[in-house]
C-alpha positions in Angstrom: -0.3 -19.5 3.8 -1.7 -22.0 1.4 -4.3 -24.3 2.9 -2.5 -27.4 1.6 0.6 -26.4 3.6 -1.2 -27.0 6.9 -1.8 -30.8 6.5 -2.5 -33.3 3.8 -6.0 -33.5 5.2 -8.0 -31.8 7.9 -8.2 -34.3 10.8 -9.9 -34.0 14.1 -7.9 -35.5 16.9 -9.7 -37.7 19.4 -8.3 -39.1 22.7 -9.5 -42.1 24.8 -8.7 -43.3 28.3 -5.6 -45.5 28.4 -4.3 -44.1 25.1 -0.5 -44.0 24.8 0.5 -40.5 23.7 3.8 -39.4 22.2 5.2 -35.9 22.2 4.7 -35.7 18.5 0.9 -36.2 18.9 0.6 -33.2 21.3 3.1 -31.2 19.3 1.1 -31.8 16.1 -2.1 -30.6 17.9 -0.4 -27.4 19.0 1.1 -26.7 15.6 -2.2 -27.5 13.8 -4.2 -25.1 15.9 -1.6 -22.4 15.6 -1.4 -22.7 11.8 -5.2 -22.7 11.5 -5.3 -19.5 13.5 -2.6 -18.0 11.2 -4.7 -19.0 8.2 -7.7 -17.2 9.7 -5.7 -14.1 10.3 -4.3 -14.1 6.8 -7.6 -14.7 5.2 -9.8 -12.3 7.1 -7.4 -9.6 8.3 -4.7 -7.4 6.7 -1.2 -7.2 7.9 -0.5 -4.4 10.4 -0.9 -3.2 14.0 -4.0 -4.4 15.8 -3.5 -2.5 19.0 -0.8 -0.8 21.1 2.8 -0.6 19.8 2.9 3.1 20.7 6.3 4.5 19.9 7.7 7.8 21.3 10.8 9.7 20.5 11.5 13.5 20.3 14.1 15.6 18.6 17.5 15.1 20.1 16.7 11.7 21.7 19.1 8.8 21.3 16.6 6.2 22.3 12.9 5.4 21.5 10.4 3.7 23.7 8.0 1.0 22.4 4.9 0.2 24.4 3.3 -3.3 24.5 1.2 -4.2 21.5 -0.3 -6.8 19.1 0.2 -7.0 15.3 -0.2 -9.5 12.5 2.2 -10.0 9.6 1.2 -11.0 6.0 1.5 -14.7 6.9 -1.1 -14.3 9.7 1.4 -14.8 12.5 0.8 -12.8 15.7 3.5 -10.4 16.9 3.1 -9.7 20.6 5.0 -7.4 22.9 4.0 -7.7 26.6 6.6 -5.4 28.2 7.8 -1.9 27.2 11.1 -1.9 25.3 13.7 0.8 24.8 15.6 0.8 21.5 18.7 2.8 20.6 18.6 5.2 17.7 20.9 4.0 14.8 24.4 5.3 15.5 25.0 7.1 12.2 26.3 10.6 11.8 25.0 11.4 8.3 24.7 10.1 4.8 28.2 11.1 3.9 27.2 14.5 2.6 26.1 16.0 5.9 22.4 15.1 5.4 20.2 13.1 7.7 19.5 9.4 7.1 16.0 8.0 7.2 15.0 4.8 8.9 11.8 2.8 9.5 11.3 1.2 12.8 10.0 -2.3 12.1 8.8 -5.3 14.1 8.6 -8.9 12.9 7.8 -12.4 14.0 10.7 -14.3 15.6 11.4 -17.6 13.9 10.9 -20.7 16.1 14.6 -21.6 15.7 15.5 -18.3 17.4 13.2 -18.6 20.4 14.8 -18.7 23.9 14.0 -21.5 26.3 12.0 -20.3 29.3 11.5 -23.7 31.0 13.2 -27.1 30.8 12.4 -30.5 32.4 14.0 -33.9 32.8 12.4 -36.6 30.8 12.0 -40.3 31.7 15.1 -42.1 30.5 15.9 -39.1 28.2 18.0 -36.0 28.7 16.6 -32.6 29.9 14.8 -30.6 27.2 12.8 -27.4 26.8 9.0 -27.5 27.4 8.4 -23.8 27.0 9.8 -21.1 24.7 9.4 -17.4 25.2 7.9 -15.6 22.2 9.3 -12.2 21.7 9.2 -10.0 18.6 12.2 -8.8 16.6 12.8 -5.0 16.3 15.1 -3.5 13.7 15.9 -0.2 12.0 15.4 -0.4 8.3 17.3 2.2 6.3 15.2 3.6 3.5 16.3 2.8 0.0 17.4 6.1 -1.8 15.4 7.0 -4.8 16.7 8.9 -7.9 20.3 10.0 -7.4 20.4 11.7 -4.0 23.6 12.5 -2.1 25.1 9.5 -0.6 23.6 6.9 -3.0 26.8 6.7 -4.9 28.5 5.5 -1.7 26.2 2.4 -1.5 27.8 -0.8 -2.8 25.7 -3.0 -5.1 25.5 -5.6 -2.4 24.3 -3.3 0.3 21.8 -1.6 -2.0 20.4 -5.0 -2.9 20.1 -5.9 0.8 18.3 -2.6 1.6 15.9 -3.2 -1.3 15.1 -6.7 0.0 14.4 -5.5 3.5 12.3 -2.6 2.3 10.4 -5.1 0.1 9.6 -7.0 3.4 8.0 -3.9 4.8 5.9 -3.3 1.7 4.8 -6.9 1.7 3.8 -6.9 5.3 6.5 -9.5 6.4 7.8 -6.7 8.7 5.4 -4.2 10.2 6.3 -0.5 10.2 5.9 1.3 13.5 7.4 4.7 12.9 9.8 6.6 10.7 12.9 8.3 12.0 15.2 11.1 10.7 18.7 10.5 12.2 21.6 13.0 12.2 24.6 12.8 14.5 23.4 9.6 16.1 20.2 11.1 17.4 16.7 12.0 16.2 16.8 15.1 14.0 12.9 15.4 14.2 10.2 13.7 16.4 9.3 10.2 15.2 6.7 10.2 12.4 3.8 7.8 12.9 2.0 8.6 9.6 3.6 5.6 8.0 2.2 3.0 10.5 0.3 0.1 9.0 -3.0 -0.8 10.7 -4.5 -4.3 10.7 -8.0 -3.1 11.4 -9.8 -1.5 8.4 -11.0 2.1 8.9 -14.5 2.4 10.4 -15.4 5.1 7.9 -15.1 5.1 4.0 -11.7 5.8 2.6 -11.8 8.8 0.2 -9.1 10.0 -2.2 -9.3 12.8 -4.7 -6.9 13.6 -7.6 -6.6 15.2 -11.0 -4.9 14.8 -14.3 -3.9 18.5 -14.5 -0.1 17.8 -14.7 -0.4 14.7 -16.9 0.2 14.7 -20.6 -2.2 12.0 -21.6 -4.1 13.0 -24.8 -7.8 12.9 -25.2 -9.4 10.5 -27.6 -12.1 11.8 -30.0 -14.7 9.5 -31.5 -18.1 9.8 -33.2 -21.1 8.3 -31.4 -23.9 8.5 -34.0 -24.4 12.2 -34.6 -22.7 13.1 -31.3 -19.1 13.3 -30.3 -17.4 11.5 -27.3 -14.1 12.5 -25.9 -12.4 10.1 -23.5 -9.3 10.1 -21.2 -7.6 7.3 -19.2 -7.2 8.4 -15.6 -4.6 6.8 -13.3 -5.7 6.4 -9.7 -2.8 4.2 -8.4 -1.7 7.0 -6.1 -4.8 6.3 -4.0 -3.6 2.7 -3.2 -7.2 1.5 -3.1 -7.5 -2.0 -1.7 -11.1 -2.6 -2.8 -13.0 -1.4 -5.9 -14.0 2.3 -5.2 -16.9 4.3 -6.5 -15.6 7.0 -8.8 -17.1 10.4 -9.7 -15.4 12.8 -12.1 -15.8 15.9 -14.1 -13.8 17.8 -16.8 -12.2 21.2 -16.3 -11.4 23.4 -19.2 -12.5 26.2 -21.5 -15.8 25.2 -23.2 -15.5 27.5 -26.2 -13.4 26.5 -29.2 -13.0 28.4 -32.5 -12.2 26.3 -35.5 -12.3 26.4 -39.3 -14.9 24.0 -40.7 -15.3 23.1 -44.4 -18.7 24.7 -44.4 -17.6 28.0 -42.7 -14.5 29.5 -41.2 -14.0 30.8 -37.7 -16.9 28.8 -36.1 -17.3 28.9 -32.3 -18.2 25.5 -30.8 -19.3 24.7 -27.3 -17.5 21.7 -25.9 -19.7 20.5 -23.1 -21.9 17.6 -22.4 -22.6 14.6 -20.1 -19.7 13.2 -18.1 -19.4 9.5 -17.3 -17.1 7.0 -15.6 -16.9 3.8 -17.7 -17.5 1.3 -15.0 -16.7 -1.7 -17.2 -13.1 -0.7 -17.5 -12.6 0.7 -14.0 -10.3 -0.9 -11.4 -8.5 0.0 -8.2 -5.8 1.8 -10.2 -7.6 3.4 -13.2 -10.8 4.3 -14.9 -11.9 5.8 -18.2 -13.6 9.1 -18.2 -15.8 10.1 -21.1 -17.7 13.3 -22.0 -20.6 12.9 -24.5 -21.1 16.2 -26.5 -24.5 16.2 -28.2 -24.9 17.7 -31.6 -27.3 20.2 -30.3 -24.5 22.0 -28.5 -22.1 22.4 -31.4 -24.9 23.2 -33.8 -27.4 21.1 -35.8 -26.2 22.7 -39.0 -22.7 21.4 -38.6 -21.6 18.0 -39.7 -20.5 15.8 -36.7 -17.7 14.3 -38.9 -16.3 17.8 -39.6 -16.4 18.8 -36.0 -14.8 15.5 -34.9 -12.1 15.8 -37.6 -11.4 19.4 -36.4 -11.0 18.2 -32.8 -8.7 15.4 -33.8 -6.6 17.7 -36.0 -6.4 20.4 -33.3 -6.4 18.2 -30.2 -3.6 20.2 -28.6 -5.4 23.5 -29.2 -9.0 22.5 -28.7 -8.5 20.6 -25.5 -5.4 22.5 -24.2 -5.6 23.0 -20.5 -8.4 20.4 -20.1 -8.1 17.9 -17.3 -10.2 15.6 -15.1 -10.8 16.0 -11.4 -12.0 12.8 -9.7 -13.0 11.4 -6.3 -12.8 7.7 -5.3 -14.8 6.4 -2.3 -13.8 2.9 -1.0 -16.2 1.4 1.6 
């Protein structure tokens, strides 16, 4: 919520005895305080479940139970459930190929225009009108968008697929809050509800750690001369970790350290490819970093020209560094 959308200017309202007030004055005060609270939530908290919203459902159930809870969406709006609610499992048999269909149970803020009147009063010389509205959240089952070309995707029309993609985008953006994931077959749960996909508003009390490797990646190593030494570098993708803040990376290279190569000075020379690992912090971000290994000349032999060794590594990159990969760890506090 941009600050400019709240009001043209921040004004403090003051009342005095005998002042004539209009409904618009008090309505503005309530709206202003509410939107300032939303701005606070959006600025200092992340979208997700603050407390409660426990969801239960076992294999074979046709209904799920949702307990009272409190959540915040990406606009900072509070989503509050005060009484337990029972929701029917989506009445679908299968995906058209006999396979289960996957849904996310989501909750969202109910727009003001959709609120129900909980109290009305007669006005002075005006008709009866609402003075209180009951705020209740909106629950819905969001069918997951098929990826690749799985069975049943061909049956989706372009319009329905676009609608599914839009609703799934709301989940990812935090406009809807995911409470659980369901696998539905023959109009009932095919497995117990999965809670692993829930989104929490409160940050974890302990550091978030994620480890990965480039073992299955095909990114080539770069070879360069650094004075009389050789530096090999590799770009490492860490987007799978979904870091929110800048993590601290540590990494090391895995691979055979001995390499036999023909140099201009002598054939069948055995080199040792080892050195000092480093994470280039200047280029690091939440989704990537550059790993470098500095190989000093003393390891591959002082009698060998660094340019010859570097040229050999460049020319035989696939053989010299075959099987090499980087294992890394990111720690986000």
